[in-house]
C-alpha positions in Angstrom: -238.3 152.8 203.9 -236.7 151.5 200.5 -236.7 152.9 196.9 -236.5 150.8 193.8 -234.5 152.2 191.0 -234.9 151.1 187.5 -232.0 150.7 185.0 -232.1 153.3 182.1 -233.5 152.1 179.0 -231.0 150.3 176.6 -230.3 152.6 173.2 -232.4 152.1 170.2 -230.6 149.8 167.5 -228.3 151.2 164.9 -230.1 149.9 161.9 -232.9 152.2 163.2 -230.7 155.0 162.7 -232.0 157.4 159.4 -229.9 159.7 157.6 -231.2 161.6 154.8 -228.6 162.6 152.0 -229.2 165.8 150.8 -227.1 167.2 147.9 -226.7 170.1 146.1 -224.5 171.7 143.6 -224.2 175.2 144.7 -221.4 176.4 142.3 -222.3 179.2 139.6 -222.6 178.1 136.0 -219.8 180.2 134.8 -217.3 178.4 137.5 -218.3 175.0 136.1 -218.0 176.1 132.4 -214.5 177.5 133.3 -213.3 174.3 135.0 -214.8 172.5 131.8 -212.7 175.1 129.6 -209.5 174.5 131.6 -209.8 170.5 131.4 -210.3 171.0 127.4 -207.6 173.3 127.4 -205.4 170.9 129.0 -206.3 168.1 126.7 -205.7 169.9 123.5 -202.5 171.2 125.0 -201.5 167.4 125.9 -202.2 166.2 122.6 -200.3 169.1 121.1 -197.2 168.1 123.0 -197.2 164.7 122.2 -197.5 165.3 118.6 -194.6 168.0 119.0 -192.6 165.2 120.3 -193.6 162.5 117.8 -192.6 165.1 115.2 -189.3 165.8 116.5 -188.6 162.1 116.8 -189.5 161.6 113.2 -187.2 164.6 112.0 -184.2 163.3 114.3 -184.5 159.7 113.0 -184.7 161.1 109.4 -181.9 163.2 109.7 -179.9 160.2 111.3 -181.2 158.1 108.3 -180.1 160.8 105.9 -176.4 161.4 107.1 -176.2 157.2 107.3 -176.9 157.0 103.7 -174.4 160.2 102.9 -171.9 158.5 104.8 -172.2 154.9 102.9 -172.1 157.1 99.6 -169.4 158.6 100.6 -167.6 155.6 101.5 -168.6 154.1 98.0 -167.2 156.7 96.1 -163.9 156.5 98.0 -163.7 152.6 97.1 -164.6 153.5 93.7 -161.7 155.8 93.6 -159.7 153.5 95.5 -160.6 150.8 92.7 -159.7 153.3 89.6 -156.1 153.9 91.1 -155.6 150.5 91.8 -156.5 149.6 88.1 -154.6 152.3 87.1 -151.4 150.8 88.8 -152.3 147.3 87.0 -152.7 149.1 83.7 -149.7 148.1 82.0 -150.3 144.0 83.2 -153.8 144.4 81.5 -152.3 145.6 78.1 -149.8 143.1 78.4 -152.5 140.4 78.6 -154.4 142.0 75.6 -151.4 142.0 73.7 -150.5 138.4 74.7 -154.2 137.6 73.5 -153.8 138.9 70.5 -150.5 137.8 69.8 -151.9 134.0 70.6 -154.7 134.9 68.4 -152.0 135.3 65.6 -150.4 132.3 66.3 -153.2 130.4 66.0 -153.4 132.1 62.3 -150.0 131.2 61.7 -150.1 128.0 62.7 -152.9 127.1 60.2 -149.7 126.9 57.7 -147.3 125.2 60.4 -147.0 121.6 58.4 -144.1 119.6 58.9 -143.9 119.2 55.1 -140.9 117.1 55.1 -142.3 114.0 57.2 -145.4 114.5 54.9 -143.5 114.4 52.0 -141.2 111.1 52.7 -144.7 109.4 54.2 -145.9 110.2 50.3 -142.8 108.9 49.0 -142.9 105.5 50.9 -146.5 105.0 50.2 -145.7 104.6 46.5 -145.2 101.1 45.1 -142.4 100.4 43.5 -144.1 100.2 40.2 -145.1 103.8 40.8 -142.6 106.4 39.3 -143.1 109.8 41.2 -142.1 112.8 38.9 -143.5 115.7 41.7 -145.1 116.4 45.2 -146.3 119.8 45.5 -148.1 120.7 49.1 -149.9 124.0 49.7 -152.0 125.0 52.6 -154.9 127.0 52.5 -158.7 126.0 52.9 -161.6 125.5 50.3 -162.5 129.0 51.0 -159.1 130.3 50.4 -157.9 127.6 48.1 -156.5 125.4 46.7 -159.1 122.6 47.9 -161.5 122.1 45.2 -165.4 123.3 46.4 -166.9 120.3 48.1 -164.1 118.5 48.7 -163.6 119.1 52.5 -167.3 117.6 53.0 -165.9 114.5 52.0 -163.4 114.5 54.6 -164.3 112.1 57.4 -161.6 112.1 59.6 -162.6 114.3 62.0 -159.4 116.8 61.3 -160.1 119.9 59.7 -159.0 120.3 56.4 -155.8 123.0 55.8 -154.3 122.6 52.6 -153.8 119.7 49.8 -150.8 118.0 48.4 -150.6 117.5 44.4 -149.0 114.2 42.8 -147.9 113.6 39.6 -146.1 110.5 38.3 -145.8 107.5 36.0 -147.9 104.1 36.5 -148.3 100.8 34.6 -152.2 100.6 35.0 -155.1 102.4 36.4 -155.2 99.7 39.3 -151.8 100.4 40.8 -152.9 104.1 41.0 -155.9 103.3 42.7 -154.1 101.0 45.3 -151.5 103.7 45.8 -154.3 106.5 46.6 -155.8 103.5 49.2 -152.3 103.9 50.9 -152.3 107.6 50.8 -155.5 107.4 52.8 -154.0 105.6 55.5 -151.0 108.5 56.1 -151.5 110.6 59.2 -152.5 114.0 57.8 -153.7 112.9 54.6 -157.3 112.2 53.4 -159.7 112.0 50.6 -157.1 111.0 47.5 -158.6 111.3 44.3 -157.3 110.9 41.3 -157.5 114.1 38.7 -155.7 112.5 35.3 -154.8 108.9 34.3 -153.7 109.5 30.3 -151.9 106.6 28.5 -151.6 103.6 26.4 -149.7 100.0 27.0 -148.8 100.4 30.3 -147.5 103.6 30.0 -150.0 105.9 32.0 -149.2 109.3 33.4 -151.3 110.1 36.6 -151.7 113.4 38.8 -153.5 113.1 42.0 -154.8 115.1 45.1 -155.0 114.4 48.6 -156.3 116.9 51.4 -154.3 117.6 54.1 -155.8 117.8 57.4 -155.1 119.0 60.9 -153.2 116.2 62.1 -150.1 117.5 60.2 -149.7 120.1 61.8 -146.1 120.3 64.2 -143.6 121.6 61.4 -141.8 124.9 60.8 -144.2 128.0 59.9 -144.2 127.2 56.1 -146.8 127.8 53.3 -145.6 126.1 50.5 -142.9 123.2 49.8 -142.2 121.2 46.7 -140.4 117.9 46.6 -139.4 115.6 43.7 -138.7 111.8 43.7 
């Protein structure tokens, strides 16, 4: 007699297995609150620590910048002291330069009367025609503000050179026309301008005259002389 054995039944599919998830907070409320309090304290302490670090960094930076500013100030003060010392060493040179400038100004003032009178008087004589008899020629340095130039005469100076004095001329002439031609000739003499007659008097070809010419800066270049007088 034979026995028939059946194979075991296969296990149920996995997807058919069901698990029931059960969650429950069994901790007491006091424990939960204590944990939350510790977390809050930790966050507060971390924030305070971060602020402290930032404040310490800002303080260190401020001290560094202050120290740098003090160093720069000390350096600038040291340079100032050095420059003052150098200026003190060059004091004699600065004084000499100032004195030289003052001397130059004084020389410029003196040069106003530095006329080459001999050259100028020779030119005045040479310009006279044979019929003119010169009696005197007088030169005087000055201006229309200090004399001897009459007021308003400098305004007629169209030579482009400043007025620095006058030359006064007197002599004899046969007529008025000869005096006029002589004055025209004087107007072409370098250093002279605005020749004008002061007087022409006389009769029958025997006249005496006086005239004045303005002396310009073109006549400068002689010795330091303010007055010169010559006669024919």
